[in-house]
C-alpha positions in Angstrom: 7.9 3.6 -1.3 9.8 3.6 -3.9 8.5 5.0 -7.5 8.9 2.6 -10.4 7.0 2.3 -13.5 4.6 -0.7 -13.7 4.8 -2.4 -17.4 3.4 -5.7 -17.4 6.4 -7.4 -19.1 8.9 -5.8 -16.0 6.6 -6.6 -13.5 6.4 -10.5 -14.8 9.9 -10.7 -14.9 10.9 -9.9 -11.4 10.6 -12.2 -8.7 8.2 -11.4 -6.2 11.0 -11.0 -3.3 12.9 -8.1 -5.3 9.6 -6.3 -5.4 9.1 -5.8 -1.6 8.6 -2.1 0.3 12.6 -2.3 2.0 13.8 0.6 4.1 16.2 3.1 2.6 19.4 3.4 3.5 20.6 6.0 5.4 23.3 7.9 7.8 21.8 7.4 11.3 21.2 10.9 12.2 19.1 11.1 9.2 17.4 7.9 10.2 16.8 9.4 13.5 15.5 12.5 12.2 13.3 10.3 9.9 11.5 8.5 13.0 10.8 11.9 14.6 9.1 13.3 11.6 7.2 10.1 10.8 6.0 9.8 14.7 4.9 13.4 14.8 3.2 13.1 11.5 1.3 10.1 12.8 0.4 11.5 16.0 -0.9 14.6 14.2 -3.0 12.4 11.6 -4.3 10.5 14.3 -5.5 13.6 16.5 -6.8 15.8 13.6 -7.0 13.8 10.6 -4.8 13.8 7.5 -6.5 16.6 5.4 -6.4 18.7 8.1 -3.1 18.6 9.1 -0.6 20.9 7.5 3.5 20.4 6.5 4.2 23.1 8.7 2.4 21.5 11.6 4.2 18.5 11.1 7.7 20.3 11.1 6.9 22.2 13.8 5.6 19.1 16.0 8.8 17.4 14.7 11.2 20.2 15.4 12.7 20.4 12.0 12.7 23.1 9.4 9.8 23.3 7.0 12.6 22.9 4.1 14.1 20.4 5.7 10.7 18.4 5.7 9.8 18.9 2.1 13.5 17.9 0.8 12.8 14.8 2.9 9.4 13.7 2.1 8.3 16.1 -1.1 5.1 17.0 0.0 2.4 15.9 2.1 1.7 12.9 -0.2 5.5 12.0 0.2 4.7 11.8 3.9 2.0 9.6 4.0 4.1 7.3 1.7 6.7 7.0 4.2 4.4 6.3 7.0 3.0 3.2 5.0 6.3 1.7 4.1 6.3 -0.2 7.5 2.6 -1.4 7.4 3.4 -2.8 3.9 6.2 -4.4 4.9 4.5 -6.5 7.2 2.1 -7.6 5.0 4.8 -8.3 2.4 6.7 -10.3 4.9 3.5 -12.1 5.6 2.9 -12.6 2.2 6.6 -14.2 1.5 7.2 -16.4 4.6 4.1 -16.2 6.8 1.8 -19.3 7.5 -1.1 -20.1 4.9 -3.4 -19.3 3.5 -1.9 -16.0 3.4 1.4 -17.1 2.9 3.0 -19.9 0.9 1.5 -23.9 1.4 -2.1 -23.3 0.6 -4.1 -23.5 -2.9 -3.9 -20.2 -5.0 -7.7 -19.5 -4.4 -7.5 -19.8 -0.7 -4.1 -17.5 -1.0 -6.0 -15.2 -3.2 -9.0 -14.8 -0.9 -6.7 -14.3 2.2 -4.7 -11.8 0.4 -7.9 -9.9 -0.4 -8.6 -10.1 3.4 -5.4 -8.9 4.4 -5.1 -6.2 1.9 -8.5 -5.2 3.0 -7.6 -4.8 6.7 -4.6 -2.9 5.8 -5.9 -0.4 3.4 -9.2 0.3 6.1 -6.9 0.9 9.4 -4.8 3.3 7.0 -7.4 4.8 4.2 -7.0 8.3 4.3 -3.0 7.9 4.1 -3.3 5.1 1.6 -6.0 7.5 -0.8 -3.5 10.3 -0.6 -0.5 8.5 -1.5 -2.4 6.9 -4.4 -4.1 10.4 -5.4 -1.8 12.8 -5.2 -0.9 13.1 -8.8 -2.6 11.3 -11.9 -1.4 7.5 -11.7 0.2 7.9 -8.5 -1.1 4.7 -7.6 0.8 2.6 -10.4 4.2 4.0 -9.7 4.4 3.3 -6.3 6.7 0.3 -5.9 4.4 -1.7 -3.1 1.3 -1.8 -6.2 4.0 -3.5 -8.2 4.5 -6.3 -5.2 0.5 -6.5 -5.0 0.2 -6.9 -8.8 3.1 -9.6 -9.1 1.7 -11.5 -6.3 -1.8 -11.6 -7.3 -0.8 -12.5 -11.0 1.4 -15.2 -9.5 -2.0 -16.8 -7.9 -3.8 -16.2 -11.4 -1.6 -18.3 -13.6 -3.9 -20.4 -14.4 -6.1 -17.7 -16.0 -6.0 -16.8 -19.6 -4.4 -13.4 -18.6 -3.0 -13.2 -15.4 -1.3 -9.8 -15.4 -4.8 -8.2 -16.5 -6.5 -10.0 -14.3 -4.6 -9.0 -11.5 -4.7 -5.5 -12.4 -8.6 -5.8 -13.1 -9.2 -7.4 -9.3 -7.0 -4.9 -7.6 -8.6 -1.9 -9.3 -11.2 -2.9 -7.0 -9.0 -2.4 -3.7 -8.1 1.1 -4.7 -8.6 3.6 -1.7 -10.5 5.8 -3.6 -12.9 3.2 -4.8 -13.3 1.6 -1.2 -13.8 5.0 0.2 -16.9 5.9 -2.0 -18.4 2.3 -1.0 -18.0 2.7 2.7 -20.9 4.8 3.1 -23.2 3.2 0.8 -22.2 -0.6 1.3 -20.4 -1.2 4.8 -17.1 -2.9 5.1 -18.7 -6.5 5.7 -20.4 -6.1 2.6 -17.6 -5.1 0.8 -15.4 -7.4 1.9 -17.6 -10.6 1.1 -18.2 -9.0 -2.5 -14.6 -8.4 -2.9 -14.0 -12.0 -2.1 -16.6 -13.5 -4.3 -14.8 -11.3 -6.8 -11.1 -13.0 -6.4 -12.9 -16.4 -6.1 -14.9 -15.6 -9.7 -11.5 -14.9 -11.4 -10.1 -18.2 -10.6 
């Protein structure tokens, strides 16, 4: 995930296509090493949980030096962000060119509900990773490139509301990983999903 500031003016002026998550350009050997590291991290995270896995364990499983791992990904939150890139690309491609209602061709309210539904699927599948990437440092969630895409897409769908930029931020706040993780034990997935879709429809 690229790091970017997300001031409302810059986000609103940028076409949605330009905000999508794209694979970094790199040498073939670097790309192969990246795949090895990410495969090892994904396997360890799945087996032991994100919090229980150290960067030392990832480096050992991938057969690379710890220094190489830290230079490439920074820390475990950077590793989590890299693992999420591919998942984000799939959802972004569905929004840009997939079938309606998630993709183009459906009314804005139907597309917004479909986005909330699809994003929640993505979030719940990778909740620990998303939570780590969003909370590693203060405001981390709003500096990652993917957030700018989700926000811009939501604001476009809300363009008939009095302040679509603010409303989009407010709606996405309810989809923060930390927030969803806190609500899951109390409310459960189905109640959260239904409530988020009601909230989305109430903004139209």
